C-alpha positions as CSV (number, residue, x, y, z in Angstrom):
1,M,-82.2,38.8,-45.8
2,K,-79.5,37.5,-43.0
3,F,-79.1,38.3,-39.5
4,L,-75.8,38.3,-37.8
5,P,-75.5,38.0,-33.9
6,K,-74.6,40.8,-32.3
7,P,-71.0,41.0,-30.6
8,L,-71.0,41.0,-26.8
9,R,-70.0,44.0,-25.1
10,P,-67.4,44.2,-23.0
11,S,-69.4,44.9,-19.8
12,A,-71.3,41.6,-20.9
13,L,-68.7,39.7,-20.1
14,R,-68.8,38.1,-16.5
15,P,-66.1,38.8,-14.3
16,H,-65.5,34.9,-13.6
17,V,-64.9,34.1,-16.8
18,V,-62.5,37.0,-17.4
19,L,-60.2,36.1,-14.6
20,G,-60.5,32.4,-15.3
21,A,-59.0,33.4,-18.8
22,L,-55.8,35.3,-17.2
23,L,-55.2,33.0,-14.9
24,L,-54.7,30.2,-18.1
25,A,-52.5,32.7,-19.9
26,L,-50.2,33.3,-17.1
27,S,-49.7,29.7,-15.6
28,P,-46.6,27.6,-16.7
29,P,-46.8,25.1,-19.6
30,A,-45.8,22.2,-17.1
31,A,-49.4,23.5,-15.4
32,H,-51.0,22.4,-18.2
33,A,-49.1,18.8,-18.5
34,Q,-50.8,15.9,-17.0
35,A,-49.1,15.0,-14.0
36,K,-47.2,12.3,-14.3
37,P,-47.1,9.3,-11.8
38,A,-45.3,8.5,-9.1
39,A,-42.3,6.7,-9.6
40,S,-42.6,3.0,-8.1
41,A,-40.9,2.5,-4.9
42,K,-38.1,0.4,-5.5
43,P,-38.5,-3.6,-4.2
44,A,-37.0,-4.4,-0.8
45,L,-33.5,-6.2,-0.9
46,P,-34.0,-10.0,0.6
47,P,-32.7,-11.0,4.0
48,P,-29.4,-12.7,3.9
49,P,-29.4,-16.1,3.8
50,A,-29.5,-17.9,6.9
51,D,-26.8,-20.7,8.2
52,V,-28.5,-23.8,8.6
53,I,-27.5,-26.6,10.7
54,V,-29.4,-30.2,9.7
55,F,-29.0,-32.6,13.2
56,T,-28.6,-36.4,13.0
57,N,-32.0,-37.2,13.5
58,G,-33.5,-35.0,11.1
59,D,-34.4,-31.9,12.6
60,R,-33.3,-28.3,11.3
61,L,-31.7,-25.2,12.7
62,S,-31.8,-22.1,10.7
63,G,-29.6,-18.7,12.1
64,T,-25.8,-17.5,13.0
65,L,-22.8,-19.7,12.9
66,E,-20.8,-17.5,15.5
67,R,-17.6,-19.7,16.2
68,G,-16.0,-23.2,16.9
69,I,-13.6,-24.2,19.0
70,G,-12.4,-28.2,18.7
71,N,-15.4,-30.6,17.9
72,S,-18.3,-28.0,18.7
73,V,-19.6,-24.5,17.4
74,L,-21.5,-22.2,18.9
75,F,-24.7,-21.2,17.0
76,K,-27.4,-18.2,17.2
77,S,-31.1,-18.4,16.2
78,D,-34.4,-16.7,16.7
79,V,-35.8,-19.8,18.5
80,A,-33.6,-21.4,20.4
81,G,-31.0,-18.4,21.3
82,E,-27.3,-18.9,21.3
83,I,-26.7,-22.6,21.8
84,T,-23.4,-25.1,21.8
85,V,-23.6,-27.9,19.3
86,S,-21.2,-30.8,18.9
87,L,-20.6,-31.8,15.5
88,D,-20.7,-35.6,16.2
89,K,-24.8,-34.6,16.5
90,V,-24.6,-32.5,13.3
91,K,-25.5,-34.3,9.8
92,E,-24.9,-31.3,7.8
93,L,-24.1,-27.7,8.2
94,H,-24.3,-24.8,5.6
95,S,-22.5,-21.2,6.2
96,A,-23.4,-18.1,4.5
97,G,-21.0,-16.2,5.7
98,S,-16.9,-15.9,5.7
99,F,-15.2,-18.1,8.0
100,A,-11.7,-18.9,8.7
101,V,-10.5,-22.5,9.6
102,L,-7.6,-22.8,11.9
103,R,-6.2,-26.5,12.1
104,K,-4.3,-28.4,15.0
105,D,-2.2,-30.0,12.3
106,I,-1.1,-27.1,10.5
107,P,0.7,-24.0,11.9
108,V,-1.4,-20.7,11.6
109,S,-0.3,-18.1,9.1
110,R,-1.4,-15.9,6.2
111,R,-0.6,-18.8,3.8
112,T,-2.2,-21.6,5.8
113,V,-5.8,-20.3,6.6
114,T,-7.8,-18.9,4.1
115,P,-11.5,-17.6,5.1
116,G,-14.3,-18.8,2.8
117,T,-17.6,-20.2,3.1
118,L,-18.5,-23.8,5.3
119,I,-20.0,-27.4,4.5
120,Y,-19.4,-29.9,6.9
121,E,-21.0,-33.2,5.9
122,D,-19.8,-36.6,6.7
123,G,-17.4,-36.0,9.6
124,K,-15.5,-33.3,7.1
125,L,-16.0,-29.5,6.9
126,T,-15.3,-28.1,3.6
127,V,-13.9,-24.2,3.2
128,A,-14.8,-23.2,-0.1
129,V,-12.3,-20.6,-1.2
130,P,-13.8,-18.0,-4.2
131,I,-10.3,-18.2,-5.7
132,A,-8.7,-21.3,-5.2
133,A,-9.5,-25.4,-4.9
134,P,-12.0,-25.8,-1.7
135,E,-9.7,-27.3,1.8
136,I,-11.3,-30.0,3.1
137,V,-10.5,-30.3,6.9
138,P,-11.0,-33.7,8.8
139,E,-13.2,-33.3,12.5
140,P,-10.2,-34.1,14.6
141,Q,-8.4,-31.6,13.0
142,I,-10.2,-28.5,13.8
143,A,-8.7,-26.3,16.4
144,Y,-10.8,-22.9,15.6
145,I,-13.6,-21.8,13.3
146,I,-13.5,-17.8,13.5
147,D,-15.4,-15.4,11.8
148,Q,-13.8,-13.1,9.1
149,P,-13.8,-9.7,10.6
150,T,-12.2,-11.9,13.7
151,Y,-9.8,-13.2,11.6
152,D,-8.7,-9.8,9.9
153,M,-8.4,-7.8,13.2
154,E,-6.8,-10.4,15.3
155,L,-4.4,-12.5,12.5
156,E,-3.9,-10.6,10.1
157,K,-3.6,-6.8,11.1
158,K,-1.0,-5.5,13.3
159,P,-3.1,-4.4,16.4
160,T,-2.6,-0.5,17.8
161,P,-0.9,0.1,20.7
162,L,-4.2,1.0,22.2
163,Y,-6.0,-1.6,21.5
164,G,-6.5,-4.5,23.7
165,W,-6.2,-3.3,26.9
166,N,-7.8,-4.4,30.1
167,G,-7.5,-4.1,33.6
168,A,-9.3,-2.4,36.7
169,V,-8.2,1.0,38.8
170,N,-8.6,0.5,42.7
171,G,-8.8,2.9,45.9
172,G,-9.4,3.4,49.0
173,A,-8.6,5.2,52.6
174,T,-9.1,4.6,56.5
175,I,-9.2,8.0,58.4
176,V,-8.8,8.3,62.0
177,R,-9.4,11.8,64.1
178,S,-9.5,11.6,67.5
179,T,-6.4,11.5,70.1
180,D,-4.4,10.0,67.8
181,N,-4.9,11.5,64.2
182,G,-4.4,9.2,61.5
183,S,-4.7,9.0,57.8
184,T,-4.5,5.5,55.3
185,Y,-4.3,5.6,51.6
186,T,-4.0,3.0,48.9
187,A,-4.3,3.2,45.3
188,G,-3.4,1.4,42.1
189,I,-4.0,0.0,38.5
190,A,-3.5,-3.3,36.9
191,L,-3.6,-3.2,33.0
192,V,-3.4,-6.2,30.6
193,R,-3.0,-6.6,27.3
194,A,-3.4,-10.2,25.0
195,I,-3.2,-10.6,21.7
196,P,-5.2,-12.3,20.4
197,A,-7.7,-10.1,22.5
198,V,-10.3,-13.0,22.0
199,P,-10.0,-15.9,24.3
200,F,-10.7,-18.8,21.7
201,L,-7.7,-18.3,19.7
202,P,-4.1,-19.3,20.5
203,A,-2.2,-16.7,21.9
204,R,0.6,-14.6,20.6
205,N,2.1,-12.1,23.0
206,R,0.8,-10.5,26.2
207,T,1.3,-6.9,28.1
208,T,1.1,-6.6,31.9
209,F,1.6,-3.2,33.7
210,N,0.7,-2.9,37.7
211,L,1.2,-0.1,40.0
212,Q,0.1,-0.2,43.7
213,E,0.8,2.7,46.5
214,T,0.0,2.4,50.1
215,Y,0.5,5.7,51.9
216,G,-0.1,6.2,55.9
217,K,0.6,9.2,58.6
218,L,-0.1,8.3,62.4
219,T,0.6,11.5,64.6
220,Q,0.8,11.1,68.6
221,P,0.1,14.2,70.7
222,V,2.4,15.2,73.3
223,I,2.0,13.6,76.4
224,P,2.1,16.2,79.6
225,Q,2.5,13.9,81.8
226,T,6.2,13.4,81.3
227,T,8.9,15.4,82.3
228,P,9.7,17.0,80.0
229,P,6.8,16.5,78.0
230,S,7.3,14.5,74.9
231,P,7.2,15.4,71.6
232,P,4.8,14.5,69.2
233,S,5.2,11.5,67.5
234,V,4.6,10.7,63.4
235,A,5.0,7.3,62.3
236,L,4.9,7.0,58.5
237,T,3.9,4.2,56.0
238,S,5.1,4.5,52.0
239,I,4.7,1.0,50.1
240,F,5.0,1.3,46.5
241,H,5.3,-1.2,43.6
242,T,5.0,-1.0,40.1
243,D,6.3,-3.4,37.4
244,A,5.7,-4.1,33.5
245,E,6.4,-7.2,31.9
246,R,6.0,-8.9,27.8
247,D,5.3,-12.0,27.0
248,E,6.2,-13.5,23.1
249,Y,4.9,-17.2,22.6
250,F,6.4,-19.5,20.8
251,S,4.2,-22.2,21.2
252,P,0.8,-22.6,22.7
253,Q,2.1,-23.2,26.3
254,F,5.9,-21.6,26.5
255,Y,7.0,-18.4,26.1
256,A,9.7,-15.9,26.2
257,L,9.6,-12.8,28.5
258,A,11.4,-9.5,29.4
259,Q,10.5,-7.7,32.9
260,T,11.4,-5.0,35.2
261,S,10.0,-3.6,38.6
262,F,10.4,-1.1,41.1
263,D,10.2,-1.2,44.6
264,H,9.8,1.4,47.8
265,N,9.1,0.2,51.1
266,Y,9.5,2.6,53.6
267,S,8.7,-0.1,56.5
268,Q,12.0,-1.8,55.5
269,G,14.4,0.9,55.1
270,L,14.5,0.4,51.4
271,N,14.8,3.4,49.6
272,L,14.4,1.8,46.0
273,Q,15.3,-1.7,44.7
274,Q,15.1,-2.0,40.5
275,V,14.8,-5.4,38.8
276,F,15.5,-5.7,35.1
277,G,15.6,-9.2,33.9
278,A,14.6,-12.1,31.1
279,G,13.9,-16.2,30.7
280,I,11.1,-18.1,29.9
281,G,7.3,-19.0,31.1
282,W,5.1,-21.8,30.9
283,T,1.6,-21.7,30.9
284,A,0.8,-24.6,33.0
285,L,-2.5,-25.2,33.2
286,K,-5.4,-22.9,31.1
287,T,-8.9,-23.6,31.0
288,A,-12.0,-21.5,30.8
289,H,-12.1,-21.4,35.1
290,H,-8.7,-21.1,35.9
291,Q,-5.0,-20.6,34.4
292,L,-1.8,-21.3,36.3
293,D,2.2,-19.7,35.0
294,V,5.0,-20.5,36.1
295,K,8.1,-18.3,35.3
296,A,12.1,-18.4,35.6
297,T,14.4,-15.5,35.1
298,M,17.7,-13.9,35.1
299,Q,18.1,-10.3,36.2
300,Y,20.0,-7.4,37.4
301,D,18.9,-6.1,40.6
302,K,20.1,-2.7,42.2
303,Q,19.1,-2.0,46.0
304,S,19.4,1.3,47.6
305,F,18.8,1.8,51.4
306,Q,18.6,4.0,54.1
307,T,22.2,3.3,55.2
308,D,24.0,3.4,52.4
309,A,26.6,0.5,53.9
310,N,23.5,-2.1,52.5
311,D,23.2,-0.9,49.2
312,K,23.9,-3.9,46.5
313,D,24.1,-4.8,42.5
314,L,23.1,-8.3,42.7
315,V,22.9,-10.8,40.2
316,G,19.9,-13.1,40.5
317,S,16.9,-14.4,39.4
318,T,13.3,-14.4,39.7
319,L,11.1,-17.9,40.2
320,S,7.4,-17.3,40.5
321,E,4.0,-18.6,39.9
322,A,0.7,-16.9,39.4
323,F,-2.8,-18.5,39.7
324,H,-6.3,-17.4,39.1
325,R,-9.8,-19.4,39.0
326,S,-13.5,-18.1,38.5
327,L,-15.4,-19.0,41.4
328,P,-19.3,-19.1,41.8
329,R,-21.1,-15.4,41.6
330,K,-18.4,-14.3,39.5
331,L,-16.3,-13.8,42.2
332,L,-12.6,-14.3,41.3
333,F,-9.5,-15.7,43.3
334,T,-6.3,-14.8,42.5
335,E,-2.9,-16.0,44.0
336,S,0.8,-15.5,43.3
337,A,4.1,-16.3,45.0
338,S,8.2,-15.0,44.1
339,Y,11.3,-16.2,45.3
340,L,14.2,-13.8,44.4
341,P,17.8,-15.7,45.3
342,A,21.0,-14.1,44.8
343,W,23.9,-15.6,43.2
344,N,26.9,-13.1,44.0
345,V,25.6,-12.0,47.4
346,T,23.2,-15.5,48.9
347,S,22.6,-13.8,51.7
348,A,20.4,-11.1,49.5
349,Y,17.8,-13.0,48.8
350,A,14.1,-11.7,48.9
351,A,10.4,-13.6,48.6
352,N,7.1,-12.1,48.4
353,A,3.3,-13.9,48.2
354,S,-0.1,-12.3,47.6
355,V,-3.6,-13.6,47.6
356,G,-6.7,-12.0,46.7
357,L,-10.7,-12.1,46.5
358,I,-12.5,-10.1,43.4
359,M,-16.5,-9.6,44.7
360,P,-18.6,-7.8,41.9
361,V,-20.9,-5.6,43.7
362,F,-22.3,-3.3,40.7
363,K,-22.0,-3.8,37.4
364,R,-18.3,-2.5,36.5
365,L,-17.8,-1.9,40.3
366,S,-16.4,-4.7,42.9
367,L,-14.8,-5.0,46.2
368,T,-11.0,-6.5,46.8
369,L,-9.6,-7.9,49.4
370,T,-5.8,-8.3,49.3
371,T,-3.5,-9.6,51.7
372,T,0.9,-9.2,50.9
373,D,3.8,-10.2,52.1
374,N,7.1,-8.9,51.4
375,F,10.2,-10.3,53.0
376,L,14.1,-9.0,53.0
377,N,16.6,-11.2,54.2
378,D,18.9,-8.3,54.3
379,P,17.5,-5.5,55.4
380,S,18.5,-2.0,56.9
381,A,19.8,-2.0,60.1
382,G,16.8,-1.4,63.1
383,F,14.2,-2.3,60.7
384,K,12.2,-6.0,60.4
385,K,12.2,-8.3,57.5
386,N,8.7,-9.0,57.1
387,S,6.1,-6.3,55.7
388,F,2.7,-7.3,55.8
389,Q,-0.3,-5.3,54.2
390,F,-4.1,-6.4,54.3
391,V,-6.2,-4.0,51.7
392,T,-9.7,-3.9,51.3
393,A,-10.4,-1.6,48.3
394,A,-13.1,-0.4,45.9
395,A,-12.1,-1.4,42.0
396,Y,-13.4,-0.2,38.9
397,T,-13.1,-2.3,35.9
398,L,-12.1,-0.7,32.8
399,K,-13.5,-2.8,30.3
């Protein structure tokens, strides 16, 4: 006789067993599957290959080729920093980036310049171009080596109207409140846009704009000792000048230009002088520290004076020079002079000269000292021919 086990009574089931069974039944199927291992992280990309210089003594230097001018290159490395290396001390040079080589013996154009990677060996620079045969440039014919982004922006693309502008704004004031009340204010802006915007490329064009205003008012009180008492006297000073010029280079030193200028000088009785001219310019001297330009134009000159009898319509010229030089401690010296003969009225000639010194103070702020002399040989009756200014102002460099 077999004995069968007694069935369990519901009350005999333990509560935690029942609760576990219910949770297992209600859980989604994905919860029963074994968790998949996390996907392995992608391997890090290797760093881009570095440019390498092998010197004639066997030393090697890795880093980044920045650019080159003539027989020297600018090379930047983590060990040596940014250094200039003469190619006569280089045995080999290999670049990983794309560069454009501008030659001295071939004019720069899209047909003559194609960027590529560089290899320098045995006094020859080889430009490896992906879709054409390599170009071999002898060392004496190397003018510039520039990176591809600079080449695309400065030589290939047409710059937008706002691209490449540099300059400064300046202002100053003198205020006196005493027996005499006097106020003198000066303000101005000087802008220049040179294309290309980098100094190590040959110039294509240049645009300049200048504006300067000096205004002053001096009031002297009533003098009671006089009979009858003299009324208060008021003296005004208003000297305004603005000019604009556009230069188009047709060689590294020579350029054609068009210019205009407008002048008002209360101290010479000149209400307005308008000049419109065109001519030729010559960059006689240009280095990293100084530059000298000489210009000559033919122009139309209209003068309007406080005395109508002095008004003139002139056909004349402007013969001018402009010089600037960088000095130690980041000082900048500027000098310019102009002579304006009139061919149809020979007595109505004019001249002006200016000398300035710019002294950096803090970051973009600087102090400017400027002397300007304007000479007008045929002013209104009762006015002096010379007008001299010495201006001290604070300047802020825009870029």
